[in-house]
Every structure is written in structure tokens, then in C-alpha cells.
N, C-alpha and C positions, 0 to 999 in steps of 0.2 A: 195166547200169543201176547208177548210183551210189547207195550206201546211206549212206555216211559220207564227207563232203567236208571234208578238212583244209586250211585256208588260212593260210599264213604263220604257223605255230604255233611259238612259242618257250616254253620252260619254264625258269625259274630257281630254283635251290635256294640260298637265303640269298645271292642276288646272283650266283651262279655259274651259267653256262648248262649246262642238261642236255640240251635240244633246241634246235636253231637253225633257224628259218625253214623248218619242214616244210610241204610242199604235196603232197598225194597224195589220190587218190580210192579208196575201198574199194568193190569191186563187191558188189551184192546177191546173196544166195543162192550165194555162193562161199566157199571156204576161203582166207583170206588169211594167209600166214605172214610174221611179222616176224622177221628174222634179223640176226645181227651178233655181234661178240665181246662178252664181258662188259663191262658198264659203258657200253655205246654208246647206251643210252636206250630199249631195247626195251619194257621194262615201264612206263617213264614214259609213252611214247607210248600204250601200251595203256590205261593208267589215265586218260588225258585223255578217252577216249571215253565214260566214265560218271561223270566228275567225282570219282573216288576220291582224286585228289590234293588235293581240298579238305580232307581229313582231316589232312593234314600241315602242320606249321608251317614258315614261311619259304619257302613256295612262291608264285611269281608266274607267272602264265600270260598270254601275249599271243597274239593271233591269234584264229582262228575254227574251230569244229568244228560242222559242220552234220550232224544226223542226220534223215533224211527232210526236208531243207531247213530245219530249225529249228536255230537257233544255241543250243546247249545252255549256252553261257556268257553268254547275254543276261540282262539284268536281269529279275527276277521269274519266271525259269524255275523250275519245280517239280523240284528235284533228286530227290525220291523217285520221280517219274514217269520221269525220265531213267534212274534205276537199275532201274526196273521194265522199261523198254524195252530197256536194254542191261545184261545180267547178266554176272557174272564167275565163272569157275571157276578157283580159285587153284592154286598149285603143290602145296600140301599140303591134303588134305581137312580141312575145318573143320566137323565135325558139330555140331549144337546139343545141349546136354545134356538130351535128351528122347528119346522113342521114335522108331523108324523112321517110323511113321505121322505123328507130330507134326512131324518135320523137313520132310516134304513139304507138310503142310497149313499150316505156319507162315506162308508168304508169302501164300497165298490168304486166310487169316484176317485178316492185317494189312490187306489191301486190301478187306476187307468181305464175303468169301464166308462164308455161314452155311448151316447144314443138314447133318446127318450124311450123308445120301444123296449130296448133291452133293460134299461133301469126299471121301467114299469113292471116288467116280468119278474125282475129280482125282488122288488118291493112286495108284490103280491105273493109270490112263492114263500118268502120268509116270514111275512106276517101270518100266512096260513100255517106255517110250520110252528110258529109261536102261539097259535090259537087265538089270534087277535083280528084277523082279516074281517070277519063278519061284523065286528063291533066298530071298526074305524073306516071301512071302505068308502063310506060316503063323506068323510071329513079328513081326507089325507092331507090336505093343505092347512089344517087347523094346527095351532101350536101343541107340541108334544106335552108341554107343561100342563095342559088342560085335562089330561087323562088322570084317572084314579091311580093310586100308588101301585095297585096290582097290575093295572094295564101298562103303566110305565115300566114295570119290571119285565113284562112280556115283550114290550117294545125294545128294551135293552137286549133281550134274548134274540129277537129278530135281527137287530142291528149286528150282534155278534155273529150270527149264523150267515149273514149276507156276504161276509168275506170268505166263506167256505173254509172254516177251520177244520182240523182233525180232532181237536180236543177242546172240551168245554170245562173250564174251572168255575166252580160255583162256591163262593165264600159266604156261607150262611145266607144264601140268596132268597130264602123264604122267611127269615126271622122277623122282617119288618112288615110282613104282609098279613092281611086278615085270613082266617082259615080257608075261605073259599078260593081266594087268589093263590094261597099256598098250595092247595090241593091241585089247582090248575097247573101250576109250574111243575109239581111233582109228576103229574100225568104226562106232561110234555117230556120230562126227562126219561121216563120209562119208554116212550115212543122213540125218542132221539137216540137212545143207546144202540139201536140197530145200525146206525150210521156213524156215530161219534163215540169217542171215549169220554166219559164224564167222571170228573174227580171233584168231590164236594166235601166241604167242611161243614159239620153240623154239631151243635150242642145237644140236639134232641135224639136220644137213643131210639125212640119210637120211629122217627123218620129214617134213621140208619137201618133199622130192622125192616122197614117197609121197602126201601129203595135199593139197598146196597147188595151188590154181588160179591164185593171184596171189601175188607175193613182193615184199616191201619189205626192202631192205638198208640198215641204219644203221651208221654208223662215227663214233665220237666226237661223237655228238649230231647228226650231219648225215645227211640222206637222200642216199645215193650213187646208188642205182639201184632202179628198181621196174618191174614188168611181168608179163605172163602167165608162169606158172611154166615152161612148156617153153622159151619163148624166153629167159627169164632164165638157166636152168641150162645150156641148150645153146649159147647165143650171148651171154654177158655182154659188155656194151659196154666197161666201164671197168676200168682196171688194178687198182683196189682190190677190185672185185668178183671179178675173175679170180684175184687173189692169195688172197682169202678162200676161195673155192670150191675152190682147189687146195691149201689148207693151207699156203701160203707166208706168211712174215712180211710184214705190210703196212707199207710204209715211206712216210712223208710225202714228197711231191715237193719237190725242191729247185728253186725257181723262179729261172730265170736272167734272165728279162726280163718286164716287166709292161706291159700296154696297157689304158688306160681309154677306152672308147668310149661316148659319150653322144649319143643322139638323132641319129645320123647316117644318111645313106643307105647301104643295104646294099653297093652296088657300091663306093662310096667307102671304106667301112669295110674291105671285104675287100682293097682295094689297100693300105691301111695295115697290115693284118695280114700280107700277103705281104711287105711291105717289112721288117717287124719280123723275120719268119722269115729274111730274107736277112742279118740282122745277127747271128744266132746260129749255132752249130755243130751238126751232127748229134748227136743225143743230148741236147741242151739243151732246156729247157722254157720255153714261153711261156704266160703267164696273161693271158687277155683278159676284161675285165669289161664287160658290156653292161647296158643298162637296159630292154631289151624282151625279154619271154619268147620271142616268135616268132623273135627274132634268134638264139637259142641253137641251135635246130635248123638254121636256114639256114646259119649260120656254121660249125657243126660239120660239116655235110655238105660244105661247100666246102673246109674245111681237110683233111678226109679225102680228097676227090677230088684235092687237090694232092699227096697221098701221105704226109701227116703222120699221127701217131697221136693220137687223142683219149684222154686219160687220165681226165678227169672233166668233167662238165657239171652244175653244181648251183646252186641258189638260195643266195645268201649275205646277202641283205637283203630288205626289203619290195619294193623295185623293182630289185634287182641280181642278176645271174647271172654265174657264172664258167665259162669254158671253159679247161681246162688241156690243153695239147697239146705233144707231144714232136716235135721236128724229126727227120725220117728222112733216111737217107743218100741214098736214091734218090727223086727227085721226078719225078712223072709230068709 
């Protein structure tokens, strides 16, 4: 079941593209890992889900992000409610300059919760959910800054959970922690996904393999491949994904021939594609642009059945998709 639906999303920093035409669905009550090399747009994509990019100057966003079917970028949307529904656990813990108790109670108070007994229950419940209660229950009035960094991160998790979000965004939330604290946070994520949708950015492939139910791979601001985690890691479709997972340097493909197909019949289009393959040598690359999303899968399958290798298949515009294929020596 889809929880977040991203449609044709592009983000520009001072006119320069950071994300290009992203279209992907985030499943509900699963852990989705966003992976890719540094600077590929992972954190940018994550922050579009709760409009944190609104706080930065020079940002322009095009496209649609639906959370529970509601476009969070539509006019008159209450951004505070969006961020209540979709919380963020940052890379480094950012505790508030107040007590442990008040850190957790802060959000509920902002949203109108009153009464000591009710707040006491919220604080205890969410500290337990974050796996911190037993360690701090006798010093709730102590400054949060006195906790270890691992405890501070769990406190930030408890603080985020206390406003009852539906989605938890985790932006490399274990990268600053020691191994034991990181493992504790990971265990909490595995437990929490029964009740929450978790979307995490990670540089660590081992962590993505351990935790993810679904994986999104970005490269240079583009969505290269996505799918269920086991299928993604065991049978990656495209050359860039295979290179990234194996630790090889990712090279941009040198395009030897291009073909632009618009609104044609599939059988006629495939005849044109086969003719074009006949004009290039084995090892050379053909790029085919189509204007129907359904044509991507059909054409990719036919190209592969002819014995060629699909290197990429991706959205490149609002109504444009590219298939990049390498001619193979032996044709079936």
C-alpha cells in the first residue's frame, strides 16, 4: 500500500537541478532506504517529504508529493500539520536546551496537550518506544545535554514520536553514533515499522541490506532504479546500480546513436529500434526516447529478448522516458 507518492518531482538550487523528474511510490509500514553516492540528492529527496526545503533560500520545487493522497505542496496546506505527520530524525542529535522530560513533552505542548498526568504518560510511553526509559527514568529533570550522543539520538526519536507522526524520516541518523548506539537505533526502526512508515538515507550498503524492505537508488539527481530490497540487491537491473553495489567507479555511458520515438505503434517502433541496432557495432550504445511510460517496459523487454543489454531505463521529462541499451555480440 502506497503511503508517499512522488510524481515528476524536480528540485532546483539557485537554478541548478538537484533532483530531476523523480517518480516513485513509498510503501506504507515498511523501511525504505534511499542510497547513492555523495551529492546525488538523497537528503534533498528526503526533505521534500516534509517540506524542510522551504527553509532554504533559492529553492524551487516542481512536481507533486502526495502523503495519504494529499498534495503537501498544494496551496493553503498547513505546513505545521505536514511536519507533525512526517517527522525527521537528523544525522546528529539536536536536543533542546531543556530537561529530558521537557524535550519529549515539547511537541505535545505545542499541539495543545495540557495536564501533568497526560504529559507524564506521553513522556514515559515514547521514551520506552525509543528504548531510553530505563536509562533516564530517575533523572527526567536533568538537562538533555548531559546524555551521551547515542542517548541524545534516542531522545530525539522519542521527541519525534511524541507528536504521533505517521512517517519517520531518518537522514543518516546512525552515522554519528558508536556501533552499540547505532545498533540500538536500528533495532528500534525494525520494531517501529509495524506502526510507522520509515524512510532512511544511508551511505552504508550493509545497513540498507539489514534494514530495508524497499530501496531507491539515486545518481546525479536522477532515479536510476528502485524496488523490493531482496530483488534490488540480488538482481539489480541496470549497469549503474550494478557498479555502485559492487564498488566499481560509475561511468557515464557514451551514446553512439539516438532514436526519438513519439506516439507510434509498438510493433512499428520496435522495427525501427531493430533497424537502428543493425547500424551500430557490438559494444556500442543506443539511446531510445519514448513518450509513453508503458512503452518503457514493453520495449525494454523486447530489446532484452533480442539479446541486447539494457543499461538504464529512466524518466527524463514530464512525458519522456529513456532506454539506454548496449548492442551485444550474439543476437538471439
